[in-house]
C-alpha positions in Angstrom: 134.3 28.1 132.8 135.2 31.8 133.0 137.2 33.1 130.1 140.9 33.6 130.7 142.1 37.2 131.1 143.2 38.6 127.7 146.7 40.0 127.3 145.1 43.0 125.5 143.7 44.0 128.9 147.3 44.9 129.8 147.5 47.6 127.1 147.7 51.2 128.4 144.3 52.6 129.4 142.4 49.3 129.1 139.2 49.2 131.1 137.5 45.8 131.5 134.0 45.3 130.2 131.0 44.1 132.2 128.6 41.1 132.3 129.2 38.9 129.2 132.1 41.0 128.1 134.0 41.2 131.4 137.0 39.3 130.2 138.0 41.8 127.5 138.4 45.5 127.3 135.3 47.8 127.1 137.6 50.5 125.9 141.3 51.7 126.0 140.6 55.1 127.3 138.4 56.8 124.7 135.5 54.7 123.5 134.1 57.4 121.2 137.4 57.9 119.4 137.8 54.1 119.1 134.4 53.9 117.6 135.2 56.6 115.0 138.4 54.6 114.2 136.4 51.4 113.7 133.8 53.1 111.6 136.5 54.7 109.4 138.1 51.3 108.9 134.8 50.0 107.7 134.7 52.7 105.0 138.4 52.3 104.1 139.1 55.8 105.5 141.5 55.5 108.4 141.6 58.2 110.9 144.7 60.4 110.5 147.3 59.6 113.0 146.0 56.1 113.7 146.9 52.7 112.3 145.3 51.8 109.0 143.2 49.0 110.7 141.5 48.5 114.0 140.6 45.2 115.7 138.3 44.3 118.6 139.4 41.7 121.2 136.7 39.0 121.4 138.9 36.3 122.9 136.2 35.6 125.6 134.1 33.9 122.9 133.9 30.2 122.3 135.1 28.1 119.3 133.9 24.6 118.5 135.1 22.4 115.6 133.0 19.8 113.9 134.8 17.6 111.4 133.9 14.6 109.4 132.0 14.0 106.1 128.6 14.3 107.7 129.3 17.6 109.5 127.3 20.0 107.3 124.3 17.8 106.6 124.1 17.0 110.3 124.3 20.6 111.4 121.8 21.5 108.7 119.3 19.0 110.1 119.4 20.3 113.7 119.6 24.1 113.1 117.6 26.8 111.3 119.8 27.7 108.3 120.5 25.8 105.1 124.2 24.9 105.4 124.2 21.5 103.8 126.0 22.8 100.7 128.2 25.5 102.4 131.2 26.0 100.2 134.8 25.8 101.5 135.7 29.3 102.9 132.0 30.4 103.0 130.3 31.7 106.1 126.7 31.4 107.5 124.7 32.1 110.6 122.3 29.6 112.1 120.2 29.2 115.3 119.7 26.2 117.5 116.1 26.3 118.7 114.1 24.5 121.3 111.2 22.3 120.4 108.9 25.3 120.9 111.0 27.5 118.6 112.8 29.5 121.3 116.4 30.5 120.6 119.0 28.5 122.6 122.2 29.2 120.6 123.2 31.6 117.9 126.0 30.0 115.9 128.4 31.7 113.4 129.5 29.0 110.9 132.7 28.9 108.8 133.6 25.8 106.8 137.1 25.1 105.4 136.2 22.1 103.4 137.2 19.6 106.1 135.9 21.2 109.3 133.0 23.4 110.3 134.1 26.1 112.8 131.3 27.3 115.1 131.8 30.6 116.8 129.6 31.3 119.8 129.3 33.5 122.9 131.9 32.1 125.4 129.5 30.9 128.1 127.6 29.0 125.5 130.4 26.9 124.1 130.6 24.1 126.7 126.8 23.8 126.8 126.5 23.6 123.0 129.4 21.2 122.7 127.7 18.8 125.2 124.4 19.0 123.3 126.0 18.3 120.0 127.9 15.3 121.4 124.6 13.8 122.6 123.1 14.2 119.1 125.9 12.5 117.1 124.3 9.1 117.0 126.0 7.0 114.3 127.0 9.9 112.1 130.6 10.5 110.9 131.3 13.7 112.9 133.9 14.6 115.5 133.1 17.5 117.8 135.6 19.4 120.0 135.5 22.6 122.1 138.6 24.5 120.8 138.1 27.6 122.9 141.4 26.9 124.8 143.3 26.8 121.5 141.7 29.6 119.5 140.7 33.2 120.3 138.4 35.4 118.2 139.5 38.9 116.9 137.0 41.1 115.1 137.5 43.7 112.5 135.6 45.5 109.7 136.2 45.0 106.0 136.2 48.1 103.8 133.5 46.7 101.5 131.1 43.8 101.2 133.7 41.7 99.3 136.7 42.6 101.5 137.5 39.4 103.4 141.3 39.7 103.7 142.5 40.5 107.3 144.4 43.7 107.8 148.1 43.3 107.0 149.2 43.6 110.6 146.6 41.0 111.7 147.1 38.5 108.9 150.2 36.8 110.2 148.3 35.9 113.4 145.1 34.5 111.7 144.9 30.7 111.9 144.6 28.7 108.7 143.1 25.3 108.0 142.9 23.3 104.8 144.7 26.2 103.1 142.1 28.8 104.1 142.3 31.6 106.6 139.8 31.1 109.4 137.8 34.3 109.0 134.0 34.4 109.4 132.1 37.1 107.4 128.8 38.3 108.9 125.9 37.7 106.4 123.9 40.6 108.0 124.3 43.2 105.2 122.0 41.2 102.9 118.9 39.1 103.3 120.2 35.5 102.8 118.6 33.1 100.4 115.5 31.6 102.0 115.3 34.4 104.6 113.0 37.3 105.0 113.4 40.8 106.3 110.7 42.2 108.7 112.2 45.7 108.9 110.0 47.9 106.8 112.8 49.9 105.1 114.4 50.0 101.7 117.8 51.2 103.0 118.7 48.9 105.9 121.2 50.4 108.3 123.0 47.1 108.4 123.7 47.1 104.6 127.3 48.2 105.3 127.9 46.0 108.4 130.9 44.4 106.8 131.9 42.6 110.1 134.5 39.9 110.2 135.8 37.6 112.9 139.2 35.8 112.6 140.5 33.0 114.7 144.0 33.3 116.1 145.9 30.9 118.2 145.3 31.9 121.8 149.0 31.6 122.5 149.6 34.4 120.0 147.4 37.0 121.8 150.5 38.4 123.7 152.4 39.0 120.5 149.3 40.6 118.9 149.1 43.0 121.9 152.7 43.9 121.3 151.8 44.8 117.7 149.0 47.1 118.9 151.4 48.6 121.5 153.8 49.5 118.7 151.1 51.3 116.8 151.1 48.9 113.9 147.5 48.0 114.6 144.8 49.9 116.5 142.6 48.3 119.2 139.0 49.3 119.9 137.0 48.0 122.9 133.7 46.2 122.8 131.9 49.4 123.8 132.7 50.9 120.4 131.6 47.7 118.6 128.4 47.6 120.6 127.4 51.1 119.6 128.0 50.4 115.9 126.1 47.1 116.2 123.1 48.8 117.8 123.1 51.4 115.0 123.1 48.5 112.4 120.0 46.9 114.2 122.1 43.7 114.6 120.8 41.4 117.3 123.1 39.5 119.7 122.2 36.5 121.7 123.8 37.7 124.9 121.9 40.9 124.9 118.7 40.9 122.9 117.5 37.3 123.6 116.0 35.7 126.7 114.4 32.3 127.4 111.3 33.3 125.4 112.8 34.8 122.3 111.8 33.5 118.9 113.8 34.5 115.7 110.9 36.6 114.3 111.0 39.1 117.3 114.6 40.2 116.5 114.4 40.2 112.7 116.8 37.2 112.8 114.8 35.7 110.0 117.0 38.0 107.8 120.3 36.2 108.3 119.9 32.9 110.3 116.7 31.2 109.1 115.8 29.4 105.9 112.1 29.2 105.5 112.0 26.3 103.0 114.9 24.0 103.9 112.9 21.3 105.6 112.4 20.0 109.2 114.6 20.9 112.2 113.9 21.3 115.8 111.6 24.3 116.3 110.7 24.6 112.6 107.0 24.2 113.2 106.9 27.4 115.4 109.0 29.3 112.9 106.7 28.4 110.0 103.5 28.9 112.0 104.4 32.4 113.3 105.7 33.6 109.9 102.8 32.2 107.9 99.8 32.5 110.2 100.6 34.6 113.3 102.6 37.5 114.6 105.6 37.4 117.0 104.3 38.5 120.5 107.2 41.0 120.9 109.3 43.0 118.5 112.7 44.7 118.3 112.8 48.5 118.0 115.7 51.0 117.8 115.6 53.9 120.3 116.9 57.4 119.8 117.5 58.7 123.4 117.5 62.1 124.9 121.1 62.8 125.8 120.6 66.1 127.6 121.1 64.6 131.1 124.0 62.2 130.0 122.1 59.2 131.3 122.6 55.9 129.4 120.0 53.2 130.1 121.1 49.8 131.3 119.9 46.5 129.9 116.6 45.6 131.6 115.5 49.2 132.1 111.7 49.4 131.6 110.0 51.4 128.9 106.6 53.1 129.4 104.5 55.3 127.1 105.3 59.0 127.6 101.6 59.7 128.0 101.5 57.5 131.2 104.9 58.4 132.6 103.6 61.2 134.8 100.5 59.5 136.0 100.1 57.8 139.4 102.1 54.6 139.2 103.9 55.7 136.1 102.1 53.4 133.7 102.7 49.7 132.9 105.9 48.7 131.1 105.6 48.0 127.4 109.1 46.7 127.0 112.7 46.9 128.1 116.1 48.0 126.9 118.3 45.2 125.7 121.5 47.1 124.6 122.5 50.8 124.9 125.5 52.7 123.6 126.9 56.2 122.9 127.2 56.6 119.1 129.9 58.9 117.8 127.4 60.7 115.6 123.9 60.1 117.0 124.6 60.3 120.7 122.8 57.8 123.0 121.0 55.0 121.2 119.6 51.6 122.2 117.8 48.5 121.1 114.7 47.4 123.0 112.2 44.6 122.9 108.6 45.8 123.2 105.1 44.4 123.1 103.8 43.8 119.6 100.7 45.9 120.4 102.7 49.1 121.2 101.6 51.6 118.5 104.3 52.8 116.2 105.3 56.4 116.6 104.3 56.7 120.3 106.6 58.9 122.4 108.3 56.7 125.1 110.2 57.1 128.4 112.9 54.8 129.7 113.0 54.4 133.4 116.7 54.4 134.5 118.5 54.5 137.8 119.5 58.1 136.9 115.9 59.2 136.1 113.5 59.1 133.2 115.0 59.4 129.7 112.8 60.4 126.8 113.0 58.2 123.7 111.5 57.8 120.2 111.3 54.4 118.6 112.2 53.4 115.1 110.5 50.2 113.8 112.8 47.2 113.2 110.1 44.5 113.4 106.7 45.8 112.3 103.6 45.0 114.4 102.3 43.3 111.2 105.3 41.0 110.8 104.4 37.4 110.1 101.0 36.3 108.9 102.5 35.9 105.4 99.6 33.7 104.2 97.2 36.4 105.3 98.9 38.9 103.1 98.3 37.1 99.8 96.4 39.6 97.7 92.7 38.9 97.2 90.1 40.7 95.1 87.8 42.6 97.5 84.1 41.8 97.6 81.8 44.5 96.3 81.1 46.9 99.2 83.7 45.2 101.5 86.8 46.9 102.9 90.1 45.9 101.4 92.4 43.9 103.7 95.2 46.1 104.9 98.6 44.8 103.7 
């Protein structure tokens, strides 16, 4: 069912988003300024002349509640993350995989001690709720799609440990069992049982202190009035997307397709526990991590902005060495997300073939012409095959296995 139109779209200057984000604002007149405002809120340094905090309307997303004493052990048994012992007020991220390990749903989990709240992309809510209902069997769980009751509003904390909603937003945040319903993204750190494929010491997502709060949907109009009075700033999803891309943070609606496995997007970092036991798709997760390599890999693209052309999702990528040849060369990947960063200019995430050499100059084929790009490795071509990387003493006269 299409998401209802958000009251925040009636704010001055609001321009609706596109595709999966069509029901909320892409921006409110100045996406780059809104991005600076969001980024400053993350660092606890509000932009002069703006409200102390900024929020992003994500009311087009879905909310599912799972209550009952078996809720966490049951969700743990069917998804990729270890959430059996999730504490009241704690957050996690987990994936529902197919039998072949393909990603079907990405689920942001918040438990209040009585109910597990599942935050998902809007179009996924009904499908996920139906699947969960079929898998209840005789367990003590109650499942309900609460998307018509609750809307999601996003914001940045000023530090890793900052989980308190901004003062102007706090009165609107729903509470349950005495706890505010706010999910904290685990992306800044590799979670227990996870693994990072990005070959970096300083991960660009280490300060991704992203939060998502649930507010009663009927309160969105009053929240829009608070923004209109200047007590709270609003940023569109275009600003959020540019910062997400810069943090190398994957999103189901953009980076994944029907073939995606978690390894390809470095989602092993936050949403997979490698030793928690069996769940649907676990065999593929273990096999690729221990013995194989993901067939595709996520990269970050720095784009040439001289022609002011921003690629669209799906635009093909070819090696620069083949771009000028007859036929233009075979595609080695495609853009999944693109944005205009307030400091770096045009940037993108892309999924490419594993065999694409690191450091090759690339060209993105867009409707407005070719755009030069350089790739930064997120998932290494050598990702996976963990068993093969166990150190061994080399035989005399033999080559040492490359790590």
